[in-house]
C-alpha positions in Angstrom: 109.6 113.2 109.7 111.5 116.3 109.3 109.6 119.5 108.8 112.0 120.3 105.9 111.3 117.0 104.0 110.2 117.6 100.3 108.5 115.1 98.0 108.4 114.0 94.5 105.3 112.2 93.4 105.5 110.1 90.3 102.1 109.5 88.9 101.9 106.6 86.6 103.7 103.2 86.9 107.2 102.8 88.4 108.5 99.7 87.0 110.9 97.7 89.1 114.2 95.8 87.8 113.0 92.4 88.8 109.5 92.7 87.6 106.3 94.4 89.0 105.2 98.1 89.4 103.5 100.4 91.6 100.9 102.8 90.2 102.7 105.7 91.7 105.7 106.4 94.2 106.7 109.1 96.5 110.3 110.0 97.1 111.3 112.0 100.1 114.2 114.4 100.0 115.7 117.3 101.9 117.9 120.2 100.6 120.3 122.8 102.0 121.9 125.9 100.4 121.1 127.6 97.1 121.2 125.9 93.7 123.4 128.0 91.2 121.9 129.8 88.3 123.6 127.3 86.0 122.8 124.4 88.3 126.3 123.1 88.6 126.8 123.1 92.3 124.5 120.1 93.2 125.7 117.3 95.7 123.4 114.4 96.3 123.7 112.2 99.1 122.4 108.5 99.1 122.1 107.1 102.4 122.6 103.7 104.3 119.9 101.5 105.4 118.2 103.3 108.1 118.6 107.1 107.9 115.9 109.4 106.7 116.4 112.5 104.6 117.4 114.8 107.4 121.0 114.7 107.2 121.5 118.1 108.9 119.5 120.9 110.6 118.1 123.8 108.6 116.0 126.9 109.4 112.9 124.9 108.5 113.8 122.1 110.9 116.6 122.9 113.4 116.7 119.4 114.9 120.1 117.5 114.5 120.4 115.5 111.5 122.0 112.3 111.2 125.2 113.7 109.5 125.1 116.9 111.2 128.9 117.5 111.6 129.5 117.0 108.0 126.7 118.9 106.1 126.0 122.4 106.7 127.6 126.0 106.5 131.1 126.0 106.9 131.3 122.2 107.3 133.0 119.6 105.2 130.2 119.6 102.7 129.6 123.4 102.8 126.0 124.4 102.1 127.2 127.9 101.6 129.0 126.7 98.4 126.9 123.6 97.4 123.2 122.7 97.0 123.0 119.6 99.0 120.4 117.1 98.4 119.7 114.1 100.6 117.2 111.3 99.4 115.5 108.7 101.4 115.7 105.3 99.8 112.8 103.9 98.0 111.7 101.0 100.0 112.3 102.9 103.4 109.7 103.9 106.1 111.0 107.4 106.5 108.9 109.1 103.8 109.6 107.5 100.5 107.3 104.6 99.3 108.0 101.3 100.7 106.6 98.1 102.0 104.9 99.9 105.0 103.1 102.4 102.5 99.4 102.1 102.0 98.4 100.1 98.9 95.6 102.3 97.4 93.5 99.1 96.5 93.5 97.4 99.8 93.9 100.3 102.2 96.3 98.2 104.0 100.2 98.3 104.1 101.7 96.8 101.1 104.0 94.5 103.2 105.0 91.5 101.2 102.8 92.5 98.2 105.3 95.3 97.6 107.6 94.4 94.5 110.8 92.9 94.9 113.2 95.7 95.5 116.9 96.2 94.2 119.6 98.8 94.5 119.0 99.6 91.0 115.4 100.6 91.8 116.5 102.8 94.8 118.9 104.6 92.1 116.0 105.0 89.6 113.9 106.6 92.3 116.6 109.1 93.3 116.8 110.2 89.6 113.2 111.2 89.8 114.4 114.0 92.4 117.3 115.1 90.2 114.9 115.4 87.3 112.4 117.3 89.3 114.9 119.8 90.2 116.1 120.3 86.9 119.7 119.3 87.3 121.6 117.9 84.3 124.9 117.0 86.1 125.8 116.8 89.7 128.9 118.4 91.0 129.3 115.4 93.4 127.7 112.2 94.5 128.2 111.1 98.0 127.4 107.5 99.2 128.2 105.9 102.7 127.6 102.4 103.1 124.4 101.1 101.3 124.4 104.5 99.8 127.6 103.8 98.0 125.9 100.8 96.3 123.1 103.1 95.3 125.5 105.8 93.9 127.3 103.1 91.8 123.9 101.8 90.5 122.8 105.5 89.7 126.1 106.0 87.9 125.7 103.0 85.9 122.1 104.4 84.9 123.5 108.0 84.5 127.1 107.6 83.3 127.3 111.4 82.7 125.3 112.4 85.6 128.2 113.5 88.1 131.5 115.0 87.9 132.9 113.5 91.3 132.1 110.7 93.4 132.8 110.2 97.2 132.3 106.6 98.2 132.5 105.8 102.0 132.8 102.3 103.7 130.9 100.7 100.7 131.6 98.1 97.9 130.5 97.1 94.4 129.1 93.8 96.0 128.7 92.1 99.4 131.0 89.4 100.6 129.9 86.2 102.3 130.4 87.6 106.0 128.2 90.6 105.4 125.5 88.5 103.5 125.7 85.8 106.4 125.1 88.6 109.2 122.2 90.1 107.2 120.7 86.8 106.5 120.7 86.1 110.3 119.0 89.4 110.9 116.2 88.6 108.5 115.9 85.1 109.9 115.4 86.4 113.3 112.7 88.8 112.2 110.8 86.2 110.0 110.8 83.5 112.7 109.4 85.7 115.3 105.7 84.6 115.7 104.4 88.2 115.6 106.0 88.6 112.2 102.8 86.5 111.0 104.1 86.2 107.5 104.0 89.9 107.1 100.7 90.3 108.7 102.0 92.0 111.8 99.8 94.7 113.3 101.0 98.1 114.4 100.1 97.1 117.9 102.2 93.8 117.7 105.4 94.0 115.9 108.0 91.2 115.7 109.9 93.0 118.5 111.9 90.1 119.6 113.2 89.4 116.1 113.9 93.1 115.5 115.8 93.1 118.8 118.0 90.4 117.9 118.5 91.7 114.3 119.6 95.1 115.7 122.1 93.5 118.0 123.7 91.6 115.3 123.6 94.6 113.3 125.6 96.5 116.0 128.1 93.6 116.4 129.0 93.9 112.6 129.1 97.8 112.6 131.5 98.5 115.4 134.9 96.7 116.0 136.1 94.3 118.8 139.1 96.6 119.2 136.8 99.4 120.2 134.7 97.3 122.6 137.9 95.9 124.3 139.1 99.4 125.0 135.5 100.8 125.8 133.9 98.0 127.9 136.3 95.4 128.8 134.8 93.0 131.2 133.0 95.8 133.0 129.7 94.6 134.5 126.5 96.4 133.9 124.0 97.8 136.3 121.6 99.5 133.8 119.4 96.5 133.2 118.0 93.7 135.5 120.2 90.6 135.0 118.6 87.8 133.5 119.2 84.2 133.1 122.2 83.5 130.8 122.7 87.3 130.2 122.7 91.0 130.8 125.8 90.7 133.2 128.3 92.8 131.1 128.4 96.3 130.0 128.7 95.2 126.3 125.4 93.3 126.8 123.9 96.7 128.2 125.2 98.6 125.4 123.5 96.2 122.7 120.1 96.2 124.6 120.1 100.0 124.8 120.8 100.1 120.9 118.1 97.7 120.3 115.7 99.6 122.6 116.3 102.9 120.5 115.7 101.1 117.2 112.5 99.1 118.1 109.4 100.8 116.8 111.5 103.3 114.7 111.9 101.1 111.7 109.2 99.0 109.9 110.2 95.3 109.9 109.2 94.6 106.4 111.2 97.7 105.2 114.2 96.4 107.1 113.9 93.0 105.3 113.7 94.6 101.8 116.5 97.0 102.3 118.7 94.4 103.8 118.3 92.1 100.9 118.9 94.6 98.3 122.7 94.9 99.6 123.1 91.2 99.3 121.7 91.0 95.8 123.8 94.0 94.3 126.6 93.2 92.2 127.9 96.0 90.1 130.0 94.0 87.9 127.2 91.3 87.1 127.2 90.4 83.4 130.6 91.9 82.9 134.1 90.4 82.8 135.5 92.7 85.6 134.3 95.7 87.6 136.6 98.0 85.5 134.4 96.9 82.4 131.2 97.3 84.4 132.2 101.0 85.4 133.8 101.9 82.0 131.0 104.1 80.7 131.0 106.4 83.7 132.4 109.7 83.0 133.7 111.0 86.4 136.4 113.5 86.7 137.6 112.3 90.2 136.9 109.7 93.0 137.8 109.5 96.5 136.9 106.2 98.2 137.4 106.2 102.1 137.7 103.0 104.1 138.3 102.2 107.7 141.0 99.6 108.9 138.6 98.0 111.5 135.4 97.6 109.1 134.6 93.9 109.0 131.4 94.6 107.2 132.9 96.3 104.2 136.6 95.4 104.5 139.1 97.9 103.0 140.1 95.6 100.2 136.7 96.1 98.6 137.3 99.8 98.7 140.7 99.5 97.2 139.2 97.4 94.5 136.6 100.0 93.8 139.2 102.6 93.6 141.4 100.5 91.2 138.5 99.8 88.9 137.6 103.5 88.5 141.3 104.5 87.9 141.6 101.7 85.3 139.2 103.8 83.3 140.9 107.0 83.7 139.1 108.6 86.6 141.5 110.5 89.1 140.8 108.0 91.8 142.3 107.7 95.3 141.8 105.3 98.3 142.2 106.7 101.8 142.2 104.4 104.8 141.4 105.9 108.0 142.7 104.1 111.2 139.6 104.4 113.2 138.6 101.7 115.8 135.0 102.4 115.3 134.5 100.1 112.6 131.8 100.5 109.8 130.0 103.1 111.9 133.1 105.3 111.9 131.7 107.6 109.3 128.7 108.4 111.7 130.8 108.7 114.9 134.6 109.4 114.1 134.2 113.1 113.0 137.8 113.8 114.1 139.0 111.7 111.2 136.1 112.0 108.7 135.5 115.8 108.9 139.2 116.6 107.5 139.1 113.9 105.0 135.7 115.0 103.4 136.6 118.6 103.7 140.0 118.2 101.9 138.2 116.2 99.0 135.5 118.8 98.6 138.2 121.6 98.6 140.3 119.8 96.0 137.2 119.3 93.5 136.6 123.2 93.7 140.1 124.1 92.8 
């Protein structure tokens, strides 16, 4: 965990949308820059499934953050001008309370005894940080991937809470393709014998299931176009070939990605956070997405999509842009021609840095 991570501890019950509560919760966050005297320059970043709160380096922790080229002095989200807050999602294993946290009554991890988690709960937990910092209205809200869903839920809970919203490779609800991929990931984990109905030990995680889940994730995060150009039919020499596999460079790439992930993320947390994306629907209970978002008093929105993103396809970002525009928000959609699929916002900085910088420049004018 980052040396710069801070925590908000809520004593007293935290009640979950689908029922159940915890006697207390901890929400991990990290900040950069200085909060203005009138507290009008705050930018909150809500993350995708796996990142922690360490989006960028700082004096307290000079280690590279997961969004290092985007956040920092002179960078697209400029910490010389903005007070930037990155919140680790409730349900994660990266500092905030989640299924891997200790149940104070049993002194064992919560695991499957953790209450049913939703995107709305993640948003409510993020609001604890904003209240703790004494911020009445954010200058901007930023949400890539699952974080964009969390931002939408947060805006529905706090319709006057932000002036501007940058949504990246996200959507108001998951589509069948994304649901099917995540369903297979969860099935791979829970059918691993070491899963033990959530009773796995620290010494024996469901490694095989997590390995397959990560590989499935990587297949959905990147694009066939990128892999055709990057790997082609090149053979691999990093791993010992095995029966029916590990002959091609693409197989080696997926294996290395799984190796990096295993042991770094708790299986139960992965299951809980994966499911929240499938369940979320910002328009649920309304006649349209525009009606669902009508109370939100944004001044502007930029929604960025990527042409090769199969997990969160561009028509979903177009629909979000249109719904906000229908309610009078100065809303614009930008599609980037990256070959790197859904993961482009984490790797294709040649395209994302100028786009994000231009938006933040526009909201300051």
